[in-house]
N, C-alpha and C positions, 0 to 999 in steps of 0.2 A: 465280631465284625467280619465282613465278607473277605475271603481269601480268593484271589485269582492269580493265575500264572500264565505266561506265554508258553508255547510249545512248538516243536518241530513238525509243522503240518505236512501231511502227505497230500499233494495237490495235483490237479490235472495240468498237463502242458497247455499253455495259453491257447494254442490253435485248436485244441480239442475240447475245451471246457464246455461248449454247448452240447457236444455229443455225450460227455461224461455226466454232467449234472442231471439229476433225476428228481422226480417227486419223492416225498417221504414214503417209507414202506407201508404205512398204515392208512393211506388215503386212496389207494387204488387196489383193485383185486388182482389176483394172479393172472387171470385172463386178460385184463386190461394191460398189465405189465408185459405179457408176452407179445401183445400187439405193438406196444410202444418200442420194444427192442428189436423188432424185425430189421434186419440189415444194419444193426448197430451193435457191434461187439464191445464197444467202449462204454455203453450205458452203465451207470452205477447201480441200476436195478439188478444187474447180474450179481451184485454184492449184497444189496439189502433185501432183495426178493429172489434168492438163488433157486427157489423151486421152479422158476421159469426155465431152467436148464436141465430139469429132470422130468420124468414121465408125469403127465397131467394128473394122474390119480395118486400122486405121492402125498403122504401125510405131511402137512406143513411143519409138524413138530418132529419129524423123523431126523435122526442124527445125520443122515446123508445130506440133508438140506443145509445144515450148518457147515458141514465139511465142504460142500460145494461153494458156499459163500467165501470160506477161507481160501479155497483154490482159486476162485475168481479174483479175489483181492490180490493174491500173490501174483497171478498172471498179469494184472494191470500194472503192478509195480515192476515186475521183471521186464515187461515190454516197454517200460519207461513212459507209459501213458500217465501214470501217477508217479510223482517224484517227491521225495522228502526234502524239505528245506534243511540246510546245513546248520542253521541257527534257530534258536527259539524266538518266535515272533508272536505278537498279537496281530489280529486281522480285523478289518472293518468291513461290514457287510450291509449294503443298502438295498432295499427293495422299493420299487415304485410302480404303482399302477393307478392311473388317473390322478386324483388328488391325494391318494394315500402314499405317504413316504415314511418308511421306518428304517432307522440306521442303528445297528447294534455292534457290539464288540464280540468277536469270536475269540474264545480263550478257553482255559481249563478252570473249572471250579473244584472246590475241595470236597471230597467224599466226607471228611469230618464235619464240614459245615452242613452237609445234607443230613448226616446222622444226628447232629446236635441241634437241628431245627433252626439254624441260621438261614438255611435255604428252606423256605416254608412251602408247604403243600396245601392244596385245596381239594384234592381228589383222592379217593381210595383206589388202590390198585387191585387188579384181579390176579389171583395166584398163577393161572395158566399163562397169562400174558407176561407176567413178571419173570416166570421161568423161561419162557421163550426168549425174551431179550437177554437174560443172563447167559443162556447157552450161546446165543449169537455173539455177544461181546466176548465171552470167554474163548470160544472156538476161534474166532477171527483175531483175538488178541488186540482188539481195536474198538474205539468208539467211532462208528461209521455214520451215525446220524446225530446231530446236535440236539441237546435239550434246550428248549425255548424258555429263557428266564427273563424276568423283568425286575425293575427297581423303581422306587420313587425318584423321579427325575431331579437332577441338580444342575445348575448352570455351569459349575466347575467341570463336571464330566462331559456335559454337552460341548463345552469349548474344547476339551481335550480330543474328543471324537472328531470334531471338525478339523483340528490341527492334523490329525492322522490322515486326512484326505487331501493333503497338499500335493503329494506326488501323483503321477498318472496312475490310474487304477490298473491292477493286475488283470482283472477280468471285467468285461462289460458286455452283456448280451441280454436278449429278450427271449424268455421261454415261451413255449407254445400257448400258454394261458395268458399271454400278454403282459406278464410281469417283467420289468427291467431289473436285472441283477447286476450290481456293481460291487467290486471286491478290491480292497486295498491291503497291502502288507505294511505293517507298522515297523519300520526299521530303526527309528531314532531311539537310542537307549534311554535318553532323558524322558521321552514321552512314555516309554514303557514303564519306567520307574514311577512316573507321576500317576499313571493309570492305576498301578498297584496300590499306591498310597491313597488315592481318592476313593477307590472302591473299598479299601480297608477302613474307611470312615463311615461306610454305609452299614446300618445295623442288620438289615435283612435283604436277601434276594427272594424272589418268588418264582415257583414253577408255574409258568403260564401253560405250557404244553410239553409233554414228555415225562409224565410221572413214572411210567414203566421203565423208561430208559434210565432215569435217575435212580430208581430203586435197584435196577440191575447193576448199576455202577457200584452201589454199596455191597451187593452180594458178591460181585466179582472180586472186589477188594478183599473181602473176607477169605475167599478161596485162594487168592494170590498170596495173601499174608501167611496163611497156613502152610503154603508150599515153600515159602522163602524163609529159611532159618536165619538169614541175615537181614531181615526186614528192618528198615530204618524209619519209614514214614515219608521218605522223600521220593520213592519210586513213582513212576508215571501212573501206575494203577491206583494211586491214591487220589487221582484227579480224573475228571471226566469232561467231555467236550460239550460246550454250551455256546449259545449266542445270547447276549444280554442286551435287551432293548429298554429304553426309558418308557415308563408307563403311559406317558401322555402322547406317545406316537402309535400306540397299538390300536388295531382295528378288530373289534370283536363283532362278529355277525350273529344273527339268530341261529338257533339250533332247533329245528322243527321236528314234530312228531307225526307219525302215521300209525293207525291202529287197524287191524284186520277185520274186526267185527264190533258189534255194539253189545257184546256180552249177553246176548239173549233178549235184549230189549227191542221192542218195536221203535220206530222213529219217534212216534208221539210219546211213548214212555220215556225214551232217552231224553227228549227235550224237557219233559216235566222234572226229571231228576236234575238235569243241569241247571234249570231255573231256580232250584232251591238255593244254590250258592252263587249264581252268576245272573246278571241281566243279559238277555239274549235278544238281538235284533238282526234282521237281514241287512246286509251292508255291501256296498261296492268296494269297501276297504279290505284288501286281501292281507295286508300286513299291519299289525297294531302300531300306532304311532306314539304310544305312551305306556308306561309301566302299568302292570296289573290289568291289562287288556289282552285279548287273545283273538286271533282269527280262527274260524272253524269252517272247514269245507266238507259239505255233506250233501249228497244227492244233487250235485251240480250247482249248488248255491253256497255263497260265502255268508257267514254270520260273524258279528262282533260280540264277543263275550267280555263282560266287565265284572271283575270280582266284587262281590258285595262287601259292605263294611262289616268288619268283625270276624271274617272267616280265616284270618291269619294274624300272627303276632308281629306287630310292626317293630318290636324291639329285638327280635331275634334275627341276626344277619342271614341265617339260612332260610327260615320260614318266610321271610319277606321277599325272597327271590320268586320271580314269576314261574320258574320251573318247579319250585316247591309248591306254589299255590295250585298249579294245574295238577300236579301229581297227587297231592293230598286231598283235593276237593273234587276231582273229576276222574283222572286216569285210574287212581286206586279204588276209591269207593264205588264208582259207577261202572267203569269199564273193566275192573278186576285186574288191573296191571299192578300186582303187588310189588314185584322187584323188577324194575325196568332193565336192570343189568342182565337178567336171565330170561325174562318172558319173551317167547318167540312171537307173540302177537303184536308186539310194538317194534317199530323201526325208527331211525333218526335220520334226518335229512339236513345237511349243512346249508346255511343260508345262501351260500354262493350259487346253489342250484336254482334259487328263486322259487316263487309260489307256483310257477308253471309246473315244476316237478311234482309238487303236492297234488295239483289237479290231475296230472297225468297218472300218478299212482292210484288215486281214488277212482278215476274214470276207467282204469284198466280192470277194476273189480278185484284186484289183488288186495286192496285195502278199502275199508269202509268209510273212514273218517280221517281228516287231517287237521292238525293244529299248527298255526304259525305263531311264533313267539316274538316278543320284544327282546332285543339283545341284552344279555347280562353286561354290566359295566366292569371295567378293570378295577375300579374302586371297591365294588362289591366283592370281587375276587380277593383282593388284598385284605379287606376287613374280615372275611371269613377265615383266611389263612392266619391272620393275627390272633383271631379268637380261638385258634386250635380246632376249628370245625372243618367239615367237609361239605362241598357242594354235592347236590344230586348228580347222578351221571348225565353226561351229554349236556352240560350247562353252557359251554362256550365253544365257539367255532372261530378260530383265529384265521385271518386271511390278510395278506398272502401267506402261503406256506413256504417254509424254508426249503431250499433245494438241498438234496444230499449229494455228497461227493466233492464239494468245493474245498473242504479241508477235513482230513481224517486224523484222529489222534491215536497213535500206537501206544500200547500199554507197557512196552519194554523198550 
């Protein structure tokens, strides 16, 4: 059963929260981050993307980058921009944009639960990115960005979360992307105990986003344990920072594909190959409106591709995914994209950017063809995790993104 615990959060002064809170480290480039922090020494990007304070040609994995992150975190704490709570608390974090509202619990999850697969994964990690996050967490001695977890919603927990919103929120602001962020501190001891109890009745939590951060938490715990001859299992490094949302509130968007060439085929040859596995027709529909259909943008026109009967296994939770169908029947065998994790001929575009971004990339001649996808569902994600299998890369794009810097978890 899932173990959660409150923690002494390191948080921004209320009047500076808008200046501190930042996008996650992995959704913007270093150049974009440098632009965002102009005239803002308080931005948490100085902590999660510390290369912005070093020469532009710096290797992102250089030891000086991690040391600069630690230096910047210490500076924000010494200047009382970030202040640690005196007691352990849970926190409630609500995000709202348009009709989308998701409310989660900010807390610490157990590294043991991650290692024992009580916290289930749906994505394989890359060694270089896992090493990067391990160095970042270890050098800063802190979880600076939360892992995004989900669970199958229960009325009991929904009610407890609502009870935690009775007081005035600690923070309430709208970020530049139009998302409203509201943050409460759960101070009632009885409510804290009840949350621990109810989450303890949940058989599994699921990593929605943040596989490299959660893997890093496990690796850092091993390092810390080796260094601590008096290890008890109760130290803060045995836990890592998460925000846990109920599954029925999450918004998964499409994660689209663009490819730089047609793998040596002429347009006519390419279409003949595609028509072996898909029905193809010109369409005004730029985004598919049902599973197993795909939008394709080529030479200034949109086409609707529909998977033919029998080209995928309906009983396999991975092969039935649209990202798998496209990869195994078109991107791989026709366009020669064998490993989308490593192939530099393919790129991925989050649905938040819209189909206009796909058209822009293809029209620029930097890419030859684009594919728009139907979003993966949260139920598909959990079914795959329950089966002990992994999704293909870039299967899900969660929106809105969690802001970093609202609460930091120190490992000592």
